[in-house]
C-alpha positions as CSV (number, residue, x, y, z in Angstrom):
1,X,98.2,86.1,77.4
2,X,94.7,84.8,76.9
3,X,92.6,82.3,78.9
4,X,89.3,80.6,78.6
5,X,88.2,79.8,82.1
6,X,85.4,77.4,82.8
7,X,84.0,76.5,86.2
8,X,83.8,72.7,86.4
9,X,82.5,70.0,88.6
10,X,85.5,67.9,87.4
11,X,88.0,67.9,84.5
12,X,90.9,65.9,83.2
13,X,93.4,65.9,80.5
14,X,94.9,62.8,78.8
15,X,97.8,62.2,76.5
16,X,97.9,59.0,74.5
17,X,95.3,57.4,76.8
18,X,97.1,58.4,80.0
19,X,95.5,60.9,82.4
20,X,98.2,63.5,83.1
21,X,96.1,66.0,85.0
22,X,92.8,65.8,86.9
23,X,90.8,67.9,89.3
24,X,87.4,67.8,91.0
25,X,85.5,71.0,91.5
26,X,87.4,74.1,90.3
27,X,88.5,75.9,87.2
28,X,89.7,74.6,83.9
29,X,92.0,77.2,82.3
30,X,92.8,76.9,78.6
31,X,95.8,79.1,78.3
32,X,97.4,80.8,75.2
33,X,100.6,82.7,75.3
34,X,101.1,85.6,72.8
35,X,104.1,87.1,71.2
36,X,105.4,89.8,73.6
37,X,103.9,88.3,76.8
38,X,106.2,88.2,79.8
39,X,106.2,87.1,83.4
40,X,104.1,90.1,84.3
41,X,101.3,88.9,82.0
42,X,101.5,85.4,83.6
43,X,101.4,86.8,87.2
44,X,98.6,89.2,86.4
45,X,96.4,86.5,84.8
46,X,97.2,83.9,87.5
47,X,96.2,86.4,90.2
48,X,93.0,87.3,88.2
49,X,92.0,83.6,87.7
50,X,92.7,82.6,91.3
51,X,90.7,85.6,92.6
52,X,87.7,85.2,90.3
53,X,84.6,85.1,92.4
54,X,82.6,82.6,90.4
55,X,81.6,80.1,93.0
56,X,78.4,80.4,94.9
57,X,78.2,81.5,98.5
58,X,75.5,80.4,101.0
59,X,73.0,82.8,99.4
60,X,73.6,81.4,95.9
61,X,75.5,84.4,94.7
62,X,78.8,84.1,92.8
63,X,80.9,85.4,95.6
64,X,83.7,82.9,96.3
65,X,87.0,82.2,94.7
66,X,88.4,78.8,93.8
67,X,90.6,78.9,96.9
68,X,87.7,79.9,99.2
69,X,85.6,77.1,97.6
70,X,88.3,74.5,98.2
71,X,88.7,73.8,94.5
72,X,91.6,73.3,92.2
73,X,92.8,74.6,88.8
74,X,93.6,72.5,85.7
75,X,95.8,74.5,83.3
76,X,96.0,73.3,79.7
77,X,98.1,75.0,77.1
78,X,96.1,76.0,74.0
79,X,97.9,78.2,71.4
80,X,94.8,78.1,69.2
81,X,93.3,80.7,71.5
82,X,95.6,83.1,69.6
83,X,94.2,82.0,66.3
84,X,93.2,84.9,64.0
85,X,90.4,84.1,61.6
86,X,89.5,87.6,60.4
87,X,90.9,86.8,56.9
88,X,90.1,83.6,55.1
89,X,89.0,80.3,56.8
90,X,92.3,78.9,58.0
91,X,93.4,80.4,61.4
92,X,96.7,82.3,61.5
93,X,98.8,81.7,64.6
94,X,101.4,84.4,64.0
95,X,100.3,86.1,67.3
96,X,101.2,83.0,69.3
97,X,104.5,83.0,71.2
98,X,107.3,80.6,70.0
99,X,107.0,77.2,71.8
100,X,110.0,77.6,74.1
101,X,108.8,81.0,75.5
102,X,105.2,79.8,75.6
103,X,106.1,76.8,77.6
104,X,108.1,78.9,80.1
105,X,105.3,81.3,80.6
106,X,102.7,78.5,80.9
107,X,104.8,77.1,83.7
108,X,105.1,80.6,85.3
109,X,101.3,80.9,85.2
110,X,100.8,77.5,86.8
111,X,103.4,78.2,89.5
112,X,101.9,81.7,90.2
113,X,98.4,80.2,90.6
114,X,99.8,77.5,93.0
115,X,101.6,80.2,95.0
116,X,98.3,81.9,95.5
117,X,96.9,78.9,97.3
118,X,95.2,76.9,94.5
119,X,96.1,73.3,93.9
120,X,97.2,73.2,90.3
121,X,97.2,70.3,87.8
122,X,98.5,70.7,84.2
123,X,98.4,69.1,80.8
124,X,101.5,68.4,78.8
125,X,102.8,71.2,76.7
126,X,102.8,70.7,72.9
127,X,101.2,67.3,73.2
128,X,98.0,66.2,71.5
129,X,95.6,66.2,74.5
130,X,92.1,65.1,75.2
131,X,90.3,67.3,77.6
132,X,87.2,66.1,79.4
133,X,85.1,68.3,81.7
134,X,81.7,68.7,83.3
135,X,81.0,72.4,83.0
136,X,79.3,73.8,86.1
137,X,76.6,76.4,85.3
138,X,77.9,76.8,82.7
139,X,80.2,79.5,83.7
140,X,82.8,80.4,81.0
141,X,84.9,83.6,81.0
142,X,87.4,84.9,78.5
143,X,90.4,86.8,80.0
144,X,93.3,88.6,78.4
145,X,96.2,90.2,80.1
146,X,96.3,93.0,77.6
147,X,92.8,93.8,76.4
148,X,89.1,93.7,77.3
149,X,86.5,91.8,75.4
């Protein structure tokens, strides 16, 4: 499972002109589910995201989590994070999980993040979405439940 996590001042996701998810200050998580991922990957990554100390404390150091900061998380499914462009110019998505399993694990991730105290909003799985955000910092991290970058 792979995530691109961005600290934001605000973010929203729309489908066909309708806002389906919106947060103020917090984290935007673009989430890709890989073949072979399971509930353990979703739990691990949710715990990691909710616990990230990327918000500033009173001394200006990144020392607070999204929960400690009183922020929220917007989770948007993005299978293109699993795109492989090592050969040719067109991405291959053979590493992405099948839609039914990807959606299930996307929902597990969102539920696990919420269970850890973070308000969670989501996009709409398999929809063409428009994501708007104001990146704060910018702070952007790449996380993977199975490998380090």
